[in-house]
SEMI-780575 format. One record per residue: residue number from 1; residue in three letters; y negated, x negated, z negated of N, C-alpha, C in turn. Coordinates in Angstrom, 3 decimals. Layout:
% SEMI-780575
ATOM	NUM	ALA	Y	X	Z	Y	X	Z	Y	X	Z
...
END
This chain:
% SEMI-780575
ATOM	1	MET	-72.975	-88.349	-91.749	-72.233	-89.453	-90.684	-71.797	-90.761	-91.475
ATOM	2	CYS	-70.832	-91.092	-91.180	-69.945	-92.173	-91.637	-70.265	-93.539	-90.961
ATOM	3	ALA	-70.424	-94.533	-91.534	-70.743	-95.932	-90.911	-69.659	-96.880	-91.344
ATOM	4	ASN	-69.474	-97.732	-90.519	-68.402	-98.626	-90.786	-68.962	-99.665	-91.638
ATOM	5	ARG	-68.310	-100.536	-92.444	-68.804	-101.453	-93.314	-69.796	-102.506	-92.651
ATOM	6	ALA	-69.409	-103.096	-91.505	-70.214	-104.219	-90.747	-71.250	-103.431	-90.217
ATOM	7	ASP	-71.622	-102.181	-89.818	-72.616	-101.631	-89.569	-73.636	-101.192	-90.950
ATOM	8	LEU	-73.120	-101.050	-91.803	-73.753	-100.800	-93.356	-74.456	-102.111	-93.537
ATOM	9	VAL	-73.567	-103.266	-93.511	-74.050	-104.586	-93.554	-75.286	-105.105	-92.907
ATOM	10	GLU	-74.856	-104.909	-91.640	-76.306	-105.281	-90.817	-77.411	-104.463	-91.122
ATOM	11	ASP	-77.616	-103.069	-91.310	-78.513	-102.366	-91.708	-78.895	-102.833	-93.161
ATOM	12	LEU	-78.335	-103.201	-94.120	-78.663	-103.723	-95.161	-79.303	-105.052	-95.308
ATOM	13	ASN	-78.676	-105.915	-94.097	-79.472	-107.084	-93.784	-80.892	-107.099	-93.260
ATOM	14	ARG	-81.067	-105.919	-92.720	-82.371	-105.739	-91.809	-83.348	-105.197	-93.315
ATOM	15	LEU	-82.923	-104.313	-94.067	-83.638	-103.691	-94.979	-83.958	-104.893	-95.913
ATOM	16	MET	-83.177	-105.913	-96.202	-83.260	-106.834	-97.064	-84.518	-107.835	-96.454
ATOM	17	ALA	-84.280	-107.999	-95.289	-85.423	-108.761	-94.450	-86.847	-108.034	-94.570
ATOM	18	GLU	-86.849	-106.941	-94.364	-88.177	-106.187	-94.588	-88.656	-106.217	-95.792
ATOM	19	GLU	-87.762	-106.157	-96.978	-88.166	-106.365	-98.211	-88.914	-107.974	-98.744
ATOM	20	ALA	-88.130	-108.891	-97.904	-88.611	-110.220	-98.110	-89.813	-110.649	-97.317
ATOM	21	GLU	-90.050	-109.710	-96.045	-91.186	-110.072	-95.308	-92.345	-109.166	-95.998
ATOM	22	ALA	-92.289	-108.025	-96.777	-93.219	-107.664	-97.571	-93.835	-108.436	-98.491
ATOM	23	CYS	-92.763	-109.152	-99.138	-93.097	-110.021	-100.103	-93.974	-111.202	-99.787
ATOM	24	LEU	-93.792	-111.711	-98.665	-94.540	-112.688	-98.088	-95.874	-112.217	-97.408
ATOM	25	ARG	-96.018	-111.115	-97.018	-97.271	-110.331	-96.698	-98.055	-110.273	-97.925
ATOM	26	TYR	-97.322	-109.877	-98.955	-98.231	-109.690	-100.368	-98.915	-110.910	-100.961
ATOM	27	PHE	-97.922	-111.948	-100.831	-98.239	-113.190	-101.251	-99.504	-113.714	-100.588
ATOM	28	GLN	-99.640	-113.601	-99.073	-100.659	-114.118	-98.420	-102.095	-113.338	-98.670
ATOM	29	MET	-101.738	-112.117	-98.583	-102.659	-111.057	-98.750	-103.396	-111.238	-100.177
ATOM	30	ARG	-102.798	-111.669	-101.177	-103.251	-111.889	-102.372	-104.338	-112.840	-102.330
ATOM	31	PHE	-104.155	-114.068	-101.551	-105.340	-115.041	-101.591	-106.525	-114.666	-100.305
ATOM	32	ARG	-106.234	-113.620	-99.631	-107.379	-113.250	-98.546	-108.497	-112.265	-99.295
ATOM	33	LEU	-108.134	-111.571	-100.453	-108.836	-110.802	-101.082	-110.344	-111.284	-101.473
ATOM	34	ARG	-111.450	-110.509	-100.959	-112.551	-110.988	-101.276	-113.364	-109.835	-101.788
ATOM	35	GLY	-114.444	-110.091	-102.543	-115.454	-108.624	-102.814	-114.937	-107.889	-104.101
ATOM	36	PRO	-115.946	-107.006	-104.392	-115.494	-106.173	-105.539	-114.271	-105.627	-105.625
ATOM	37	GLY	-113.592	-105.641	-106.718	-112.157	-105.215	-107.146	-111.240	-106.188	-106.720
ATOM	38	ARG	-111.677	-107.524	-106.248	-110.508	-108.546	-106.053	-109.551	-108.784	-107.198
ATOM	39	VAL	-110.179	-108.982	-108.458	-109.041	-109.310	-109.547	-108.221	-108.492	-109.601
ATOM	40	ALA	-108.719	-107.189	-109.683	-107.778	-106.018	-109.921	-106.528	-105.950	-108.758
ATOM	41	ALA	-107.201	-106.101	-107.630	-106.308	-106.045	-106.487	-105.257	-107.542	-106.451
ATOM	42	GLU	-105.795	-108.249	-106.987	-104.796	-109.628	-106.877	-103.617	-109.383	-107.774
ATOM	43	ALA	-103.838	-108.722	-109.005	-103.028	-108.412	-110.074	-101.953	-107.261	-109.452
ATOM	44	PHE	-102.693	-106.281	-108.693	-101.406	-105.421	-107.993	-100.680	-106.070	-106.956
ATOM	45	PHE	-101.125	-107.029	-106.270	-100.431	-107.720	-105.315	-99.443	-108.696	-106.005
ATOM	46	GLU	-99.609	-109.278	-107.158	-98.684	-110.192	-107.717	-97.700	-109.385	-108.107
ATOM	47	ASP	-97.965	-108.048	-108.803	-96.702	-107.091	-109.156	-95.995	-106.674	-107.843
ATOM	48	ALA	-96.693	-106.427	-106.607	-96.003	-105.661	-105.634	-95.016	-107.063	-105.190
ATOM	49	LEU	-95.750	-108.273	-104.730	-94.417	-109.374	-104.231	-93.427	-109.425	-105.226
ATOM	50	ARG	-93.650	-109.498	-106.702	-92.563	-109.568	-107.462	-91.363	-108.526	-107.172
ATOM	51	GLU	-92.017	-107.126	-107.085	-91.131	-106.004	-106.844	-90.424	-106.129	-105.528
ATOM	52	THR	-91.052	-106.450	-104.526	-90.179	-106.720	-103.361	-89.263	-107.483	-103.318
ATOM	53	LEU	-89.601	-108.851	-103.893	-88.685	-109.613	-104.126	-87.410	-109.292	-104.835
ATOM	54	GLU	-87.659	-108.367	-105.856	-86.479	-107.813	-106.716	-85.786	-106.772	-105.762
ATOM	55	HIS	-86.417	-106.245	-104.799	-85.721	-105.317	-103.986	-84.774	-105.966	-103.034
ATOM	56	ALA	-85.301	-107.174	-102.343	-84.437	-107.858	-101.502	-83.021	-108.558	-102.087
ATOM	57	ASP	-83.418	-109.030	-103.506	-82.402	-109.482	-104.196	-81.300	-108.315	-104.509
ATOM	58	ALA	-81.835	-107.011	-104.942	-80.848	-105.993	-105.140	-80.071	-105.499	-103.725
ATOM	59	ILE	-80.627	-105.588	-102.964	-80.157	-105.486	-101.420	-79.000	-106.406	-101.265
ATOM	60	ALA	-79.364	-107.713	-101.371	-78.322	-108.646	-101.183	-77.203	-108.640	-101.963
ATOM	61	GLN	-77.436	-108.115	-103.420	-76.327	-107.835	-104.250	-75.293	-106.800	-103.702
ATOM	62	GLN	-75.945	-105.739	-102.964	-75.456	-104.787	-102.270	-74.228	-105.129	-101.112
ATOM	63	ILE	-75.183	-106.213	-100.576	-74.382	-106.867	-99.568	-73.102	-107.399	-99.977
ATOM	64	ARG	-73.330	-108.401	-101.073	-72.174	-108.883	-101.422	-71.092	-108.135	-102.085
ATOM	65	SER	-71.569	-106.804	-102.778	-70.571	-106.091	-103.167	-69.595	-105.361	-102.057
ATOM	66	LEU	-70.063	-105.609	-100.744	-69.488	-105.082	-99.700	-68.468	-106.173	-99.109
ATOM	67	GLY	-68.323	-107.385	-99.965	-67.613	-108.340	-99.437	-68.291	-109.324	-98.293
ATOM	68	HIS	-69.646	-109.149	-97.939	-70.270	-110.059	-97.024	-71.508	-110.898	-97.720
ATOM	69	ILE	-71.747	-111.924	-97.001	-72.668	-112.750	-97.413	-74.129	-112.588	-96.672
ATOM	70	PRO	-75.189	-112.313	-97.640	-76.607	-111.573	-96.890	-77.130	-112.647	-95.874
ATOM	71	ARG	-77.628	-112.270	-94.811	-78.202	-113.076	-93.765	-79.665	-112.426	-93.626
ATOM	72	LEU	-80.508	-113.512	-93.647	-81.924	-113.125	-93.678	-82.604	-113.680	-92.207
ATOM	73	ARG	-83.104	-112.873	-91.430	-83.674	-112.862	-90.224	-85.044	-112.507	-90.465
ATOM	74	ILE	-86.010	-113.195	-90.498	-87.625	-112.972	-90.430	-88.269	-113.896	-89.528
ATOM	75	ASP	-89.160	-113.292	-88.548	-89.946	-113.882	-87.707	-91.065	-113.448	-87.788
ATOM	76	LEU	-91.858	-114.514	-88.763	-93.309	-113.868	-89.239	-94.148	-115.007	-89.353
ATOM	77	SER	-95.611	-114.749	-88.572	-96.678	-115.669	-88.775	-97.850	-115.033	-89.253
ATOM	78	LEU	-98.210	-115.342	-90.643	-99.415	-114.765	-91.318	-100.276	-115.519	-91.018
ATOM	79	ASP	-101.653	-114.939	-90.740	-102.958	-115.555	-90.947	-104.093	-114.516	-91.100
ATOM	80	GLY	-105.452	-114.677	-90.901	-106.108	-113.899	-91.032	-107.360	-114.236	-92.056
ATOM	81	GLY	-108.430	-113.449	-91.970	-109.598	-114.008	-92.907	-109.583	-113.214	-93.911
ATOM	82	PRO	-110.796	-113.318	-94.664	-111.100	-112.471	-96.038	-110.855	-111.159	-95.465
ATOM	83	MET	-110.123	-110.251	-96.899	-110.311	-108.747	-96.401	-110.625	-108.322	-97.808
ATOM	84	ARG	-111.217	-107.171	-97.508	-111.532	-106.325	-99.098	-110.278	-105.730	-99.420
ATOM	85	PRO	-110.270	-105.502	-100.816	-109.402	-104.681	-101.514	-108.685	-103.570	-100.679
ATOM	86	ALA	-109.613	-102.621	-100.375	-109.668	-101.438	-99.656	-108.600	-101.751	-98.444
ATOM	87	GLU	-109.111	-102.406	-97.804	-108.262	-103.002	-96.471	-107.187	-103.214	-96.869
ATOM	88	ALA	-106.871	-104.110	-97.921	-105.457	-104.957	-98.356	-104.573	-103.603	-98.764
ATOM	89	LEU	-105.070	-102.828	-99.568	-104.339	-101.622	-99.958	-103.875	-100.626	-98.989
ATOM	90	ALA	-104.937	-100.589	-98.026	-104.348	-99.788	-96.583	-103.277	-100.321	-95.999
ATOM	91	GLU	-103.310	-101.659	-95.978	-102.129	-102.240	-95.311	-100.975	-102.230	-96.270
ATOM	92	ALA	-101.193	-102.386	-97.353	-100.069	-102.255	-98.379	-99.446	-100.856	-98.272
ATOM	93	LEU	-100.287	-100.019	-98.209	-99.879	-98.458	-97.600	-98.709	-98.409	-96.544
ATOM	94	ASP	-99.385	-99.038	-95.596	-98.293	-98.952	-94.545	-96.880	-99.692	-94.525
ATOM	95	VAL	-97.042	-100.758	-95.381	-95.838	-101.657	-95.725	-94.862	-100.743	-96.470
ATOM	96	GLU	-95.503	-100.114	-97.525	-94.707	-99.326	-98.371	-93.985	-97.904	-97.651
ATOM	97	GLN	-94.942	-97.490	-96.943	-94.575	-96.080	-96.210	-93.493	-96.592	-95.171
ATOM	98	GLN	-93.226	-97.839	-94.404	-92.493	-98.112	-93.577	-90.944	-98.373	-94.295
ATOM	99	ALA	-91.226	-98.974	-95.535	-89.995	-99.125	-96.323	-89.587	-97.802	-96.741
ATOM	100	LEU	-90.049	-96.892	-97.011	-89.771	-95.752	-97.541	-89.066	-94.791	-96.349
ATOM	101	ASP	-89.490	-94.899	-95.165	-88.858	-94.438	-94.018	-87.655	-94.951	-93.478
ATOM	102	ALA	-87.464	-96.442	-94.021	-86.240	-97.182	-93.352	-85.203	-96.677	-94.339
ATOM	103	TYR	-85.622	-96.630	-95.736	-84.649	-96.275	-96.719	-84.141	-94.874	-96.259
ATOM	104	LYS	-84.827	-93.742	-96.125	-84.572	-92.295	-95.826	-83.838	-92.309	-94.631
ATOM	105	GLU	-84.202	-93.196	-93.603	-83.584	-93.287	-92.171	-81.933	-93.665	-92.399
ATOM	106	PHE	-81.796	-94.675	-93.427	-80.494	-95.326	-93.937	-79.433	-94.584	-94.550
ATOM	107	LEU	-79.994	-93.698	-95.358	-79.368	-92.841	-96.380	-78.186	-92.066	-95.646
ATOM	108	PRO	-78.475	-91.357	-94.731	-77.137	-90.582	-94.276	-76.146	-91.793	-93.869
ATOM	109	ARG	-76.270	-92.700	-93.532	-75.198	-93.574	-93.083	-74.283	-94.059	-94.473
ATOM	110	THR	-74.906	-93.746	-95.595	-74.456	-94.386	-96.797	-73.480	-93.156	-97.273
ATOM	111	ALA	-72.911	-91.970	-96.860	-72.304	-90.892	-97.213	-71.075	-90.928	-97.666
ATOM	112	SER	-70.400	-92.167	-97.027	-68.787	-92.371	-97.520	-68.850	-93.653	-98.522
ATOM	113	HIS	-69.886	-94.063	-99.045	-70.054	-95.064	-99.980	-71.111	-94.776	-101.298
ATOM	114	PRO	-70.099	-93.924	-102.139	-71.049	-93.193	-103.307	-71.949	-94.310	-104.076
ATOM	115	THR	-71.423	-95.601	-104.243	-72.365	-96.572	-105.189	-73.540	-97.076	-104.101
ATOM	116	LEU	-73.398	-97.350	-103.123	-74.526	-97.434	-102.033	-75.320	-96.465	-101.684
ATOM	117	GLU	-74.823	-95.148	-101.693	-75.624	-93.964	-101.653	-76.609	-93.808	-102.826
ATOM	118	LYS	-75.962	-93.894	-103.954	-76.919	-93.956	-105.319	-77.847	-95.046	-105.324
ATOM	119	PHE	-77.702	-96.124	-104.899	-78.454	-97.203	-104.512	-79.837	-96.966	-103.753
ATOM	120	ILE	-79.336	-96.458	-102.609	-80.311	-96.155	-101.580	-81.062	-94.879	-102.301
ATOM	121	HIS	-80.691	-93.817	-102.950	-81.276	-92.813	-103.471	-82.456	-93.440	-104.321
ATOM	122	ALA	-82.019	-94.408	-105.145	-82.911	-94.920	-106.203	-83.847	-95.819	-105.516
ATOM	123	GLN	-83.925	-96.478	-104.492	-84.783	-97.230	-103.799	-85.721	-96.180	-103.080
ATOM	124	ILE	-85.362	-95.096	-102.449	-86.128	-94.168	-101.965	-87.172	-93.649	-103.184
ATOM	125	ALA	-86.663	-93.427	-104.396	-87.396	-93.023	-105.574	-88.602	-94.106	-105.620
ATOM	126	VAL	-88.033	-95.357	-105.644	-89.286	-96.260	-106.128	-90.089	-96.657	-104.812
ATOM	127	GLU	-89.722	-96.403	-103.845	-90.805	-96.673	-102.708	-91.723	-95.151	-102.535
ATOM	128	THR	-91.168	-94.199	-103.118	-91.972	-92.879	-103.014	-93.061	-93.109	-104.070
ATOM	129	GLU	-92.640	-93.753	-105.122	-93.619	-93.983	-106.388	-94.646	-94.966	-105.943
ATOM	130	HIS	-94.254	-96.096	-105.107	-95.299	-97.149	-104.707	-96.237	-96.553	-103.949
ATOM	131	VAL	-95.711	-95.570	-102.792	-96.815	-95.001	-101.887	-97.530	-94.123	-102.783
ATOM	132	GLN	-97.258	-93.473	-103.873	-98.105	-92.368	-104.484	-98.952	-93.349	-105.426
ATOM	133	GLU	-98.365	-94.361	-105.987	-99.276	-95.118	-106.601	-100.394	-95.846	-105.962
ATOM	134	ILE	-100.192	-96.365	-104.705	-101.366	-96.711	-103.633	-102.263	-95.623	-103.455
ATOM	135	LEU	-101.886	-94.474	-103.236	-102.609	-93.468	-102.718	-103.480	-93.035	-103.786
ATOM	136	THR	-102.979	-93.133	-105.210	-103.737	-92.822	-106.442	-104.854	-94.016	-106.745
ATOM	137	ILE	-104.578	-95.179	-106.689	-105.743	-96.268	-106.811	-106.517	-96.710	-105.882
ATOM	138	ALA	-106.099	-95.957	-104.685	-107.165	-96.401	-103.553	-107.634	-95.027	-102.702
ATOM	139	PRO	-108.167	-94.063	-103.164	-108.555	-92.863	-102.369	-109.431	-93.099	-101.294
ATOM	140	ALA	-109.316	-92.678	-100.050	-110.393	-93.031	-99.055	-111.764	-93.302	-99.500
ATOM	141	GLY	-112.188	-94.465	-99.168	-113.425	-94.555	-99.312	-114.156	-94.812	-100.756
ATOM	142	ALA	-113.131	-94.938	-101.726	-113.589	-94.988	-103.226	-113.552	-96.364	-103.496
ATOM	143	PRO	-114.356	-96.956	-104.285	-114.223	-98.436	-104.653	-112.879	-98.393	-105.473
ATOM	144	LEU	-112.405	-99.795	-105.160	-110.941	-100.038	-105.886	-111.266	-100.024	-107.237
ATOM	145	LYS	-110.349	-99.341	-107.829	-110.265	-99.329	-109.626	-108.887	-99.171	-109.939
ATOM	146	LEU	-108.268	-100.035	-109.940	-106.566	-99.974	-110.494	-106.522	-99.324	-111.874
ATOM	147	VAL	-105.469	-98.367	-111.773	-105.222	-97.979	-113.026	-103.820	-98.188	-113.654
ATOM	148	ASP	-103.446	-98.267	-114.802	-102.601	-98.728	-115.374	-101.521	-97.844	-115.026
ATOM	149	LYS	-100.199	-98.370	-114.987	-99.140	-97.659	-114.730	-98.482	-97.065	-115.996
ATOM	150	PRO	-97.711	-95.720	-116.051	-97.537	-95.234	-117.345	-96.518	-96.213	-117.966
ATOM	151	GLY	-96.490	-96.447	-119.277	-95.890	-97.233	-120.095	-96.362	-98.673	-120.019
ATOM	152	SER	-97.392	-99.203	-119.290	-97.836	-100.443	-119.250	-98.480	-100.907	-120.432
END
């Protein structure tokens, strides 16, 4: 499926906004954490918010390489009370899975743009890794115990 440049840019703007929104969610979640495992979960969310901001920046670079200026549209209000690390990780899993699904859905539209297609493949690999990491560190019902990433 071939998409025109304007459609690609619109989709990239949406993906960028989703990454920026995830960054803000992780930022706020980090301060809501309470209970056992809080310190380890805070470290996880610090890394996650940095990574999502990097993803948004990389997408903005792709938009610029297509000759456009990134447009960021986010309508977000975050509140809520304290949450246990396991709850926060379950929410993070949903966020990461949604990102993975969005990149997979977008991939076929990049077929006529090899550089963009390669970038989206890389994002799919990264998001897949994030989903697997969360599944590894937060098995259902288990107490939170973060493991070091390979190479850390």
